[in-house]
LUMBA-818119 format. One record per atom (N, C-alpha, C): y, x, z; residue in three letters; atom name. Coordinates in steps of 0.1 Angstrom, whole numbers. Atoms other than C-alpha are relative to their C-alpha. Example, Ala and Ser with C-alpha at 12.3 -4.5 7.8 and 13.67 -1.06 7.14 Angstrom:
2
<yy:-12 | xx:9 | zz:0 | r:ALA | a:N>
<yy:-45 | xx:123 | zz:78 | r:ALA | a:CA>
<yy:12 | xx:9 | zz:0 | r:ALA | a:C>
<yy:-11 | xx:-9 | zz:0 | r:SER | a:N>
<yy:-11 | xx:137 | zz:71 | r:SER | a:CA>
<yy:11 | xx:-8 | zz:8 | r:SER | a:C>
REM end
This chain:
134
<yy:2 | xx:6 | zz:-13 | r:MET | a:N>
<yy:205 | xx:110 | zz:1525 | r:MET | a:CA>
<yy:10 | xx:-6 | zz:7 | r:MET | a:C>
<yy:-12 | xx:7 | zz:-7 | r:LYS | a:N>
<yy:223 | xx:83 | zz:1544 | r:LYS | a:CA>
<yy:4 | xx:4 | zz:13 | r:LYS | a:C>
<yy:-3 | xx:-3 | zz:-13 | r:GLN | a:N>
<yy:242 | xx:89 | zz:1574 | r:GLN | a:CA>
<yy:-1 | xx:-13 | zz:9 | r:GLN | a:C>
<yy:2 | xx:14 | zz:-8 | r:PRO | a:N>
<yy:235 | xx:63 | zz:1604 | r:PRO | a:CA>
<yy:14 | xx:-5 | zz:2 | r:PRO | a:C>
<yy:-12 | xx:7 | zz:-1 | r:VAL | a:N>
<yy:261 | xx:39 | zz:1611 | r:VAL | a:CA>
<yy:3 | xx:2 | zz:16 | r:VAL | a:C>
<yy:-7 | xx:-2 | zz:-12 | r:LYS | a:N>
<yy:284 | xx:47 | zz:1641 | r:LYS | a:CA>
<yy:0 | xx:-12 | zz:7 | r:LYS | a:C>
<yy:0 | xx:13 | zz:-7 | r:ASN | a:N>
<yy:289 | xx:10 | zz:1650 | r:ASN | a:CA>
<yy:-14 | xx:-7 | zz:-2 | r:ASN | a:C>
<yy:14 | xx:9 | zz:2 | r:SER | a:N>
<yy:256 | xx:-8 | zz:1655 | r:SER | a:CA>
<yy:5 | xx:-14 | zz:-3 | r:SER | a:C>
<yy:-4 | xx:15 | zz:5 | r:GLY | a:N>
<yy:258 | xx:-44 | zz:1641 | r:GLY | a:CA>
<yy:0 | xx:-10 | zz:11 | r:GLY | a:C>
<yy:0 | xx:11 | zz:-11 | r:THR | a:N>
<yy:259 | xx:-60 | zz:1677 | r:THR | a:CA>
<yy:15 | xx:-4 | zz:1 | r:THR | a:C>
<yy:-13 | xx:5 | zz:-2 | r:LYS | a:N>
<yy:297 | xx:-62 | zz:1675 | r:LYS | a:CA>
<yy:6 | xx:-5 | zz:-14 | r:LYS | a:C>
<yy:-7 | xx:4 | zz:11 | r:ALA | a:N>
<yy:321 | xx:-78 | zz:1650 | r:ALA | a:CA>
<yy:4 | xx:13 | zz:-7 | r:ALA | a:C>
<yy:-6 | xx:-11 | zz:8 | r:PRO | a:N>
<yy:332 | xx:-54 | zz:1622 | r:PRO | a:CA>
<yy:14 | xx:0 | zz:3 | r:PRO | a:C>
<yy:-15 | xx:-3 | zz:-3 | r:GLY | a:N>
<yy:365 | xx:-38 | zz:1631 | r:GLY | a:CA>
<yy:3 | xx:0 | zz:14 | r:GLY | a:C>
<yy:-1 | xx:2 | zz:-15 | r:ALA | a:N>
<yy:361 | xx:-44 | zz:1669 | r:ALA | a:CA>
<yy:-1 | xx:16 | zz:6 | r:ALA | a:C>
<yy:3 | xx:-14 | zz:-7 | r:LYS | a:N>
<yy:364 | xx:-10 | zz:1691 | r:LYS | a:CA>
<yy:-13 | xx:0 | zz:8 | r:LYS | a:C>
<yy:11 | xx:-2 | zz:-4 | r:ALA | a:N>
<yy:334 | xx:4 | zz:1704 | r:ALA | a:CA>
<yy:2 | xx:1 | zz:16 | r:ALA | a:C>
<yy:-2 | xx:1 | zz:-14 | r:SER | a:N>
<yy:327 | xx:-1 | zz:1742 | r:SER | a:CA>
<yy:0 | xx:15 | zz:6 | r:SER | a:C>
<yy:1 | xx:-14 | zz:-3 | r:THR | a:N>
<yy:319 | xx:36 | zz:1744 | r:THR | a:CA>
<yy:11 | xx:9 | zz:-2 | r:THR | a:C>
<yy:-11 | xx:-7 | zz:3 | r:SER | a:N>
<yy:354 | xx:48 | zz:1739 | r:SER | a:CA>
<yy:3 | xx:11 | zz:11 | r:SER | a:C>
<yy:-2 | xx:-11 | zz:-11 | r:LYS | a:N>
<yy:368 | xx:80 | zz:1755 | r:LYS | a:CA>
<yy:7 | xx:-4 | zz:10 | r:LYS | a:C>
<yy:-10 | xx:2 | zz:-10 | r:ALA | a:N>
<yy:384 | xx:80 | zz:1788 | r:ALA | a:CA>
<yy:15 | xx:4 | zz:-3 | r:ALA | a:C>
<yy:-14 | xx:-3 | zz:3 | r:LYS | a:N>
<yy:422 | xx:82 | zz:1787 | r:LYS | a:CA>
<yy:1 | xx:16 | zz:6 | r:LYS | a:C>
<yy:-4 | xx:-12 | zz:-5 | r:LYS | a:N>
<yy:430 | xx:119 | zz:1791 | r:LYS | a:CA>
<yy:13 | xx:0 | zz:8 | r:LYS | a:C>
<yy:-10 | xx:-1 | zz:-9 | r:LYS | a:N>
<yy:452 | xx:128 | zz:1821 | r:LYS | a:CA>
<yy:10 | xx:9 | zz:-5 | r:LYS | a:C>
<yy:-13 | xx:-8 | zz:5 | r:THR | a:N>
<yy:488 | xx:143 | zz:1814 | r:THR | a:CA>
<yy:-2 | xx:12 | zz:10 | r:THR | a:C>
<yy:-1 | xx:-10 | zz:-8 | r:ARG | a:N>
<yy:494 | xx:176 | zz:1830 | r:ARG | a:CA>
<yy:8 | xx:-3 | zz:13 | r:ARG | a:C>
<yy:-6 | xx:5 | zz:-13 | r:ALA | a:N>
<yy:517 | xx:160 | zz:1856 | r:ALA | a:CA>
<yy:-10 | xx:-9 | zz:10 | r:ALA | a:C>
<yy:11 | xx:7 | zz:-8 | r:GLU | a:N>
<yy:489 | xx:137 | zz:1867 | r:GLU | a:CA>
<yy:-10 | xx:10 | zz:7 | r:GLU | a:C>
<yy:8 | xx:-10 | zz:-5 | r:LEU | a:N>
<yy:467 | xx:166 | zz:1871 | r:LEU | a:CA>
<yy:4 | xx:8 | zz:13 | r:LEU | a:C>
<yy:-8 | xx:-9 | zz:-11 | r:ASN | a:N>
<yy:493 | xx:187 | zz:1891 | r:ASN | a:CA>
<yy:0 | xx:-9 | zz:12 | r:ASN | a:C>
<yy:0 | xx:9 | zz:-10 | r:SER | a:N>
<yy:498 | xx:156 | zz:1913 | r:SER | a:CA>
<yy:-13 | xx:1 | zz:10 | r:SER | a:C>
<yy:13 | xx:0 | zz:-5 | r:GLU | a:N>
<yy:462 | xx:153 | zz:1921 | r:GLU | a:CA>
<yy:-4 | xx:12 | zz:7 | r:GLU | a:C>
<yy:4 | xx:-13 | zz:-6 | r:GLY | a:N>
<yy:456 | xx:190 | zz:1928 | r:GLY | a:CA>
<yy:10 | xx:2 | zz:13 | r:GLY | a:C>
<yy:-10 | xx:-3 | zz:-12 | r:TRP | a:N>
<yy:486 | xx:190 | zz:1953 | r:TRP | a:CA>
<yy:-6 | xx:-10 | zz:10 | r:TRP | a:C>
<yy:5 | xx:9 | zz:-11 | r:GLU | a:N>
<yy:470 | xx:160 | zz:1970 | r:GLU | a:CA>
<yy:-13 | xx:7 | zz:6 | r:GLU | a:C>
<yy:12 | xx:-6 | zz:-4 | r:ARG | a:N>
<yy:436 | xx:177 | zz:1973 | r:ARG | a:CA>
<yy:4 | xx:13 | zz:9 | r:ARG | a:C>
<yy:-4 | xx:-12 | zz:-8 | r:LYS | a:N>
<yy:453 | xx:209 | zz:1986 | r:LYS | a:CA>
<yy:7 | xx:-5 | zz:13 | r:LYS | a:C>
<yy:-5 | xx:6 | zz:-14 | r:ARG | a:N>
<yy:473 | xx:188 | zz:2013 | r:ARG | a:CA>
<yy:-10 | xx:-3 | zz:8 | r:ARG | a:C>
<yy:12 | xx:5 | zz:-10 | r:GLN | a:N>
<yy:440 | xx:173 | zz:2024 | r:GLN | a:CA>
<yy:-9 | xx:11 | zz:6 | r:GLN | a:C>
<yy:7 | xx:-13 | zz:-3 | r:LYS | a:N>
<yy:423 | xx:207 | zz:2026 | r:LYS | a:CA>
<yy:8 | xx:6 | zz:11 | r:LYS | a:C>
<yy:-8 | xx:-9 | zz:-10 | r:LYS | a:N>
<yy:452 | xx:221 | zz:2044 | r:LYS | a:CA>
<yy:-1 | xx:-7 | zz:16 | r:LYS | a:C>
<yy:1 | xx:6 | zz:-13 | r:HIS | a:N>
<yy:448 | xx:195 | zz:2073 | r:HIS | a:CA>
<yy:-15 | xx:-4 | zz:4 | r:HIS | a:C>
<yy:15 | xx:2 | zz:-3 | r:SER | a:N>
<yy:411 | xx:196 | zz:2075 | r:SER | a:CA>
<yy:-5 | xx:7 | zz:13 | r:SER | a:C>
<yy:5 | xx:-7 | zz:-10 | r:GLY | a:N>
<yy:411 | xx:220 | zz:2104 | r:GLY | a:CA>
<yy:3 | xx:-7 | zz:13 | r:GLY | a:C>
<yy:-2 | xx:3 | zz:-14 | r:HIS | a:N>
<yy:414 | xx:218 | zz:2142 | r:HIS | a:CA>
<yy:15 | xx:-1 | zz:3 | r:HIS | a:C>
<yy:-14 | xx:0 | zz:-5 | r:ALA | a:N>
<yy:449 | xx:208 | zz:2159 | r:ALA | a:CA>
<yy:4 | xx:13 | zz:7 | r:ALA | a:C>
<yy:-4 | xx:-12 | zz:-7 | r:ALA | a:N>
<yy:470 | xx:236 | zz:2172 | r:ALA | a:CA>
<yy:-4 | xx:-1 | zz:14 | r:ALA | a:C>
<yy:3 | xx:1 | zz:-14 | r:GLY | a:N>
<yy:458 | xx:245 | zz:2206 | r:GLY | a:CA>
<yy:-13 | xx:-5 | zz:5 | r:GLY | a:C>
<yy:12 | xx:6 | zz:-6 | r:SER | a:N>
<yy:425 | xx:229 | zz:2206 | r:SER | a:CA>
<yy:-9 | xx:7 | zz:6 | r:SER | a:C>
<yy:10 | xx:-7 | zz:-7 | r:ARG | a:N>
<yy:407 | xx:259 | zz:2216 | r:ARG | a:CA>
<yy:2 | xx:2 | zz:16 | r:ARG | a:C>
<yy:-6 | xx:-1 | zz:-14 | r:ALA | a:N>
<yy:428 | xx:262 | zz:2248 | r:ALA | a:CA>
<yy:-4 | xx:-14 | zz:7 | r:ALA | a:C>
<yy:2 | xx:13 | zz:-7 | r:HIS | a:N>
<yy:427 | xx:225 | zz:2255 | r:HIS | a:CA>
<yy:-9 | xx:-11 | zz:-9 | r:HIS | a:C>
<yy:7 | xx:9 | zz:6 | r:PRO | a:N>
<yy:398 | xx:207 | zz:2240 | r:PRO | a:CA>
<yy:0 | xx:-13 | zz:3 | r:PRO | a:C>
<yy:2 | xx:15 | zz:-4 | r:GLU | a:N>
<yy:395 | xx:170 | zz:2238 | r:GLU | a:CA>
<yy:-15 | xx:0 | zz:3 | r:GLU | a:C>
<yy:13 | xx:2 | zz:1 | r:THR | a:N>
<yy:363 | xx:160 | zz:2250 | r:THR | a:CA>
<yy:-4 | xx:-15 | zz:-1 | r:THR | a:C>
<yy:5 | xx:14 | zz:3 | r:VAL | a:N>
<yy:343 | xx:129 | zz:2241 | r:VAL | a:CA>
<yy:-4 | xx:-7 | zz:10 | r:VAL | a:C>
<yy:5 | xx:5 | zz:-12 | r:GLU | a:N>
<yy:330 | xx:122 | zz:2274 | r:GLU | a:CA>
<yy:11 | xx:-7 | zz:7 | r:GLU | a:C>
<yy:-11 | xx:6 | zz:-6 | r:ALA | a:N>
<yy:365 | xx:110 | zz:2283 | r:ALA | a:CA>
<yy:-1 | xx:-13 | zz:3 | r:ALA | a:C>
<yy:2 | xx:15 | zz:-2 | r:GLY | a:N>
<yy:356 | xx:75 | zz:2277 | r:GLY | a:CA>
<yy:-10 | xx:-5 | zz:8 | r:GLY | a:C>
<yy:9 | xx:4 | zz:-10 | r:LYS | a:N>
<yy:328 | xx:75 | zz:2301 | r:LYS | a:CA>
<yy:6 | xx:-3 | zz:14 | r:LYS | a:C>
<yy:-6 | xx:4 | zz:-12 | r:SER | a:N>
<yy:336 | xx:58 | zz:2333 | r:SER | a:CA>
<yy:-12 | xx:4 | zz:12 | r:SER | a:C>
<yy:10 | xx:-5 | zz:-10 | r:GLY | a:N>
<yy:320 | xx:69 | zz:2367 | r:GLY | a:CA>
<yy:1 | xx:12 | zz:1 | r:GLY | a:C>
<yy:1 | xx:-13 | zz:-3 | r:GLN | a:N>
<yy:324 | xx:103 | zz:2362 | r:GLN | a:CA>
<yy:14 | xx:8 | zz:3 | r:GLN | a:C>
<yy:-11 | xx:-6 | zz:-3 | r:SER | a:N>
<yy:351 | xx:124 | zz:2375 | r:SER | a:CA>
<yy:5 | xx:12 | zz:-10 | r:SER | a:C>
<yy:-6 | xx:-10 | zz:9 | r:LYS | a:N>
<yy:372 | xx:147 | zz:2352 | r:LYS | a:CA>
<yy:-4 | xx:13 | zz:4 | r:LYS | a:C>
<yy:4 | xx:-15 | zz:0 | r:ILE | a:N>
<yy:358 | xx:182 | zz:2347 | r:ILE | a:CA>
<yy:12 | xx:8 | zz:2 | r:ILE | a:C>
<yy:-11 | xx:-8 | zz:-5 | r:ARG | a:N>
<yy:380 | xx:206 | zz:2365 | r:ARG | a:CA>
<yy:0 | xx:13 | zz:-8 | r:ARG | a:C>
<yy:-1 | xx:-14 | zz:6 | r:ASP | a:N>
<yy:390 | xx:239 | zz:2348 | r:ASP | a:CA>
<yy:-1 | xx:9 | zz:9 | r:ASP | a:C>
<yy:3 | xx:-9 | zz:-10 | r:PRO | a:N>
<yy:376 | xx:266 | zz:2367 | r:PRO | a:CA>
<yy:10 | xx:12 | zz:2 | r:PRO | a:C>
<yy:-11 | xx:-10 | zz:1 | r:ARG | a:N>
<yy:405 | xx:290 | zz:2356 | r:ARG | a:CA>
<yy:13 | xx:-3 | zz:11 | r:ARG | a:C>
<yy:-12 | xx:1 | zz:-7 | r:ILE | a:N>
<yy:431 | xx:272 | zz:2376 | r:ILE | a:CA>
<yy:-5 | xx:-2 | zz:15 | r:ILE | a:C>
<yy:5 | xx:-1 | zz:-15 | r:GLY | a:N>
<yy:431 | xx:281 | zz:2412 | r:GLY | a:CA>
<yy:9 | xx:-7 | zz:9 | r:GLY | a:C>
<yy:-9 | xx:8 | zz:-11 | r:SER | a:N>
<yy:451 | xx:273 | zz:2443 | r:SER | a:CA>
<yy:14 | xx:2 | zz:-4 | r:SER | a:C>
<yy:-14 | xx:-1 | zz:3 | r:LYS | a:N>
<yy:486 | xx:266 | zz:2441 | r:LYS | a:CA>
<yy:7 | xx:4 | zz:14 | r:LYS | a:C>
<yy:-6 | xx:-3 | zz:-12 | r:LYS | a:N>
<yy:492 | xx:277 | zz:2478 | r:LYS | a:CA>
<yy:7 | xx:14 | zz:-2 | r:LYS | a:C>
<yy:-6 | xx:-14 | zz:3 | r:PRO | a:N>
<yy:517 | xx:306 | zz:2477 | r:PRO | a:CA>
<yy:-8 | xx:11 | zz:11 | r:PRO | a:C>
<yy:6 | xx:-10 | zz:-7 | r:VAL | a:N>
<yy:504 | xx:339 | zz:2489 | r:VAL | a:CA>
<yy:11 | xx:12 | zz:3 | r:VAL | a:C>
<yy:-10 | xx:-10 | zz:-3 | r:ALA | a:N>
<yy:524 | xx:365 | zz:2507 | r:ALA | a:CA>
<yy:-5 | xx:13 | zz:-4 | r:ALA | a:C>
<yy:4 | xx:-15 | zz:7 | r:LEU | a:N>
<yy:524 | xx:399 | zz:2488 | r:LEU | a:CA>
<yy:2 | xx:11 | zz:11 | r:LEU | a:C>
<yy:-5 | xx:-12 | zz:-10 | r:ILE | a:N>
<yy:541 | xx:419 | zz:2517 | r:ILE | a:CA>
<yy:-4 | xx:-7 | zz:15 | r:ILE | a:C>
<yy:4 | xx:5 | zz:-11 | r:VAL | a:N>
<yy:526 | xx:415 | zz:2551 | r:VAL | a:CA>
<yy:13 | xx:3 | zz:10 | r:VAL | a:C>
<yy:-9 | xx:-3 | zz:-9 | r:SER | a:N>
<yy:555 | xx:413 | zz:2578 | r:SER | a:CA>
<yy:0 | xx:-10 | zz:13 | r:SER | a:C>
<yy:0 | xx:8 | zz:-12 | r:ASP | a:N>
<yy:560 | xx:400 | zz:2612 | r:ASP | a:CA>
<yy:7 | xx:-14 | zz:0 | r:ASP | a:C>
<yy:-7 | xx:11 | zz:2 | r:ASP | a:N>
<yy:585 | xx:373 | zz:2602 | r:ASP | a:CA>
<yy:-3 | xx:-11 | zz:-11 | r:ASP | a:C>
<yy:6 | xx:9 | zz:9 | r:THR | a:N>
<yy:563 | xx:355 | zz:2578 | r:THR | a:CA>
<yy:1 | xx:-16 | zz:5 | r:THR | a:C>
<yy:2 | xx:15 | zz:-6 | r:PRO | a:N>
<yy:567 | xx:315 | zz:2581 | r:PRO | a:CA>
<yy:-14 | xx:-3 | zz:2 | r:PRO | a:C>
<yy:13 | xx:4 | zz:-2 | r:LYS | a:N>
<yy:537 | xx:300 | zz:2594 | r:LYS | a:CA>
<yy:-2 | xx:-12 | zz:-9 | r:LYS | a:C>
<yy:4 | xx:12 | zz:8 | r:SER | a:N>
<yy:519 | xx:274 | zz:2574 | r:SER | a:CA>
<yy:-1 | xx:-13 | zz:8 | r:SER | a:C>
<yy:-1 | xx:13 | zz:-7 | r:ALA | a:N>
<yy:518 | xx:237 | zz:2585 | r:ALA | a:CA>
<yy:-11 | xx:-1 | zz:9 | r:ALA | a:C>
<yy:11 | xx:0 | zz:-8 | r:LYS | a:N>
<yy:483 | xx:241 | zz:2597 | r:LYS | a:CA>
<yy:-3 | xx:10 | zz:9 | r:LYS | a:C>
<yy:1 | xx:-11 | zz:-9 | r:PRO | a:N>
<yy:477 | xx:263 | zz:2628 | r:PRO | a:CA>
<yy:-14 | xx:6 | zz:-4 | r:PRO | a:C>
<yy:13 | xx:-8 | zz:4 | r:ALA | a:N>
<yy:452 | xx:291 | zz:2621 | r:ALA | a:CA>
<yy:-9 | xx:-2 | zz:14 | r:ALA | a:C>
<yy:10 | xx:0 | zz:-12 | r:LYS | a:N>
<yy:420 | xx:292 | zz:2644 | r:LYS | a:CA>
<yy:4 | xx:9 | zz:11 | r:LYS | a:C>
<yy:-3 | xx:-8 | zz:-12 | r:ALA | a:N>
<yy:427 | xx:304 | zz:2678 | r:ALA | a:CA>
<yy:-7 | xx:12 | zz:1 | r:ALA | a:C>
<yy:7 | xx:-12 | zz:-2 | r:ALA | a:N>
<yy:416 | xx:340 | zz:2680 | r:ALA | a:CA>
<yy:-4 | xx:3 | zz:14 | r:ALA | a:C>
<yy:6 | xx:-3 | zz:-11 | r:VAL | a:N>
<yy:395 | xx:350 | zz:2709 | r:VAL | a:CA>
<yy:5 | xx:15 | zz:6 | r:VAL | a:C>
<yy:-5 | xx:-11 | zz:-2 | r:PRO | a:N>
<yy:414 | xx:376 | zz:2727 | r:PRO | a:CA>
<yy:-6 | xx:7 | zz:11 | r:PRO | a:C>
<yy:6 | xx:-6 | zz:-12 | r:ALA | a:N>
<yy:391 | xx:383 | zz:2755 | r:ALA | a:CA>
<yy:-7 | xx:15 | zz:-4 | r:ALA | a:C>
<yy:7 | xx:-14 | zz:4 | r:LYS | a:N>
<yy:373 | xx:414 | zz:2737 | r:LYS | a:CA>
<yy:11 | xx:8 | zz:-2 | r:LYS | a:C>
<yy:-9 | xx:-9 | zz:3 | r:SER | a:N>
<yy:406 | xx:427 | zz:2724 | r:SER | a:CA>
<yy:7 | xx:4 | zz:13 | r:SER | a:C>
<yy:-7 | xx:-5 | zz:-14 | r:ASP | a:N>
<yy:420 | xx:430 | zz:2760 | r:ASP | a:CA>
<yy:-7 | xx:10 | zz:4 | r:ASP | a:C>
<yy:7 | xx:-9 | zz:-7 | r:THR | a:N>
<yy:391 | xx:449 | zz:2772 | r:THR | a:CA>
<yy:-1 | xx:13 | zz:-6 | r:THR | a:C>
<yy:0 | xx:-11 | zz:5 | r:LEU | a:N>
<yy:391 | xx:474 | zz:2745 | r:LEU | a:CA>
<yy:13 | xx:7 | zz:1 | r:LEU | a:C>
<yy:-13 | xx:-8 | zz:-1 | r:VAL | a:N>
<yy:418 | xx:502 | zz:2751 | r:VAL | a:CA>
<yy:1 | xx:8 | zz:-13 | r:VAL | a:C>
<yy:-1 | xx:-7 | zz:10 | r:GLU | a:N>
<yy:431 | xx:516 | zz:2719 | r:GLU | a:CA>
<yy:3 | xx:15 | zz:3 | r:GLU | a:C>
<yy:-3 | xx:-14 | zz:-2 | r:THR | a:N>
<yy:430 | xx:554 | zz:2720 | r:THR | a:CA>
<yy:3 | xx:8 | zz:-12 | r:THR | a:C>
<yy:-5 | xx:-6 | zz:11 | r:ARG | a:N>
<yy:451 | xx:575 | zz:2696 | r:ARG | a:CA>
<yy:-7 | xx:16 | zz:2 | r:ARG | a:C>
<yy:4 | xx:-14 | zz:-1 | r:LEU | a:N>
<yy:435 | xx:610 | zz:2689 | r:LEU | a:CA>
<yy:13 | xx:8 | zz:-6 | r:LEU | a:C>
<yy:-10 | xx:-10 | zz:6 | r:THR | a:N>
<yy:458 | xx:640 | zz:2685 | r:THR | a:CA>
<yy:-6 | xx:7 | zz:-13 | r:THR | a:C>
<yy:5 | xx:-8 | zz:13 | r:PRO | a:N>
<yy:456 | xx:660 | zz:2652 | r:PRO | a:CA>
<yy:-10 | xx:10 | zz:3 | r:PRO | a:C>
<yy:11 | xx:-10 | zz:-3 | r:GLU | a:N>
<yy:436 | xx:688 | zz:2670 | r:GLU | a:CA>
<yy:-13 | xx:-6 | zz:4 | r:GLU | a:C>
<yy:12 | xx:6 | zz:-2 | r:GLN | a:N>
<yy:412 | xx:663 | zz:2683 | r:GLN | a:CA>
<yy:-7 | xx:-6 | zz:-13 | r:GLN | a:C>
<yy:4 | xx:6 | zz:11 | r:GLU | a:N>
<yy:408 | xx:647 | zz:2649 | r:GLU | a:CA>
<yy:-7 | xx:13 | zz:-10 | r:GLU | a:C>
<yy:4 | xx:-13 | zz:8 | r:LEU | a:N>
<yy:403 | xx:684 | zz:2633 | r:LEU | a:CA>
<yy:-15 | xx:6 | zz:4 | r:LEU | a:C>
<yy:10 | xx:-7 | zz:-5 | r:ALA | a:N>
<yy:377 | xx:695 | zz:2658 | r:ALA | a:CA>
<yy:-15 | xx:-5 | zz:-5 | r:ALA | a:C>
<yy:13 | xx:5 | zz:5 | r:PRO | a:N>
<yy:347 | xx:671 | zz:2645 | r:PRO | a:CA>
<yy:-3 | xx:4 | zz:-14 | r:PRO | a:C>
<yy:1 | xx:-4 | zz:14 | r:LEU | a:N>
<yy:355 | xx:683 | zz:2610 | r:LEU | a:CA>
<yy:-3 | xx:14 | zz:-2 | r:LEU | a:C>
<yy:5 | xx:-16 | zz:1 | r:GLU | a:N>
<yy:352 | xx:720 | zz:2617 | r:GLU | a:CA>
<yy:-14 | xx:2 | zz:4 | r:GLU | a:C>
<yy:11 | xx:-2 | zz:-4 | r:ASN | a:N>
<yy:321 | xx:714 | zz:2634 | r:ASN | a:CA>
<yy:-12 | xx:-7 | zz:-6 | r:ASN | a:C>
<yy:11 | xx:10 | zz:9 | r:ASP | a:N>
<yy:303 | xx:691 | zz:2606 | r:ASP | a:CA>
<yy:-8 | xx:11 | zz:-7 | r:ASP | a:C>
<yy:8 | xx:-7 | zz:6 | r:ASP | a:N>
<yy:273 | xx:708 | zz:2592 | r:ASP | a:CA>
<yy:0 | xx:-3 | zz:-17 | r:ASP | a:C>
<yy:0 | xx:4 | zz:14 | r:ARG | a:N>
<yy:272 | xx:689 | zz:2559 | r:ARG | a:CA>
<yy:14 | xx:5 | zz:-6 | r:ARG | a:C>
<yy:-12 | xx:-4 | zz:3 | r:LEU | a:N>
<yy:308 | xx:698 | zz:2554 | r:LEU | a:CA>
<yy:1 | xx:15 | zz:-3 | r:LEU | a:C>
<yy:1 | xx:-13 | zz:0 | r:ASP | a:N>
<yy:302 | xx:734 | zz:2561 | r:ASP | a:CA>
<yy:-8 | xx:6 | zz:-13 | r:ASP | a:C>
<yy:9 | xx:-4 | zz:9 | r:ALA | a:N>
<yy:271 | xx:735 | zz:2536 | r:ALA | a:CA>
<yy:7 | xx:-3 | zz:-15 | r:ALA | a:C>
<yy:-6 | xx:5 | zz:14 | r:LEU | a:N>
<yy:294 | xx:718 | zz:2507 | r:LEU | a:CA>
<yy:11 | xx:12 | zz:-3 | r:LEU | a:C>
<yy:-9 | xx:-9 | zz:2 | r:LEU | a:N>
<yy:320 | xx:744 | zz:2513 | r:LEU | a:CA>
<yy:-5 | xx:14 | zz:-4 | r:LEU | a:C>
<yy:6 | xx:-14 | zz:1 | r:GLU | a:N>
<yy:295 | xx:774 | zz:2512 | r:GLU | a:CA>
<yy:-5 | xx:-4 | zz:-16 | r:GLU | a:C>
<yy:5 | xx:2 | zz:14 | r:ARG | a:N>
<yy:281 | xx:758 | zz:2477 | r:ARG | a:CA>
<yy:11 | xx:2 | zz:-8 | r:ARG | a:C>
<yy:-13 | xx:-2 | zz:9 | r:LEU | a:N>
<yy:317 | xx:756 | zz:2463 | r:LEU | a:CA>
<yy:5 | xx:16 | zz:2 | r:LEU | a:C>
<yy:-4 | xx:-16 | zz:1 | r:ASP | a:N>
<yy:325 | xx:793 | zz:2474 | r:ASP | a:CA>
<yy:-11 | xx:8 | zz:-10 | r:ASP | a:C>
<yy:9 | xx:-9 | zz:9 | r:ASN | a:N>
<yy:291 | xx:807 | zz:2457 | r:ASN | a:CA>
<yy:1 | xx:-5 | zz:-13 | r:ASN | a:C>
<yy:-2 | xx:3 | zz:14 | r:GLY | a:N>
<yy:297 | xx:787 | zz:2426 | r:GLY | a:CA>
<yy:-9 | xx:-9 | zz:-4 | r:GLY | a:C>
REM end
């Protein structure tokens, strides 16, 4: 049985076939390509801090005001300790109406006067009895 001819008769005898193997890459070329792929994969994620400060695509739109971050509050200083010599702000506060406060006289109760309603309280007595009984 005869074997088929590898080179068909379309080309001149002795000419190389058009379906020759592709050149095999060397180990150095394969390594460099692998390094490039790895470098591209490494930089495929989001930039650092992108979760805290996201870039909005809507920034290019005109006519809209910038969306404010609700977490950012007032920059006005807050006094942590209440004292009489605190500096007043530039804006005067609303004038308080002193008419009602002048008519009310503040009465301080003595400790005996504070204790009397507590001793006569029915609900408190019932609770104490339940506590004693268990």
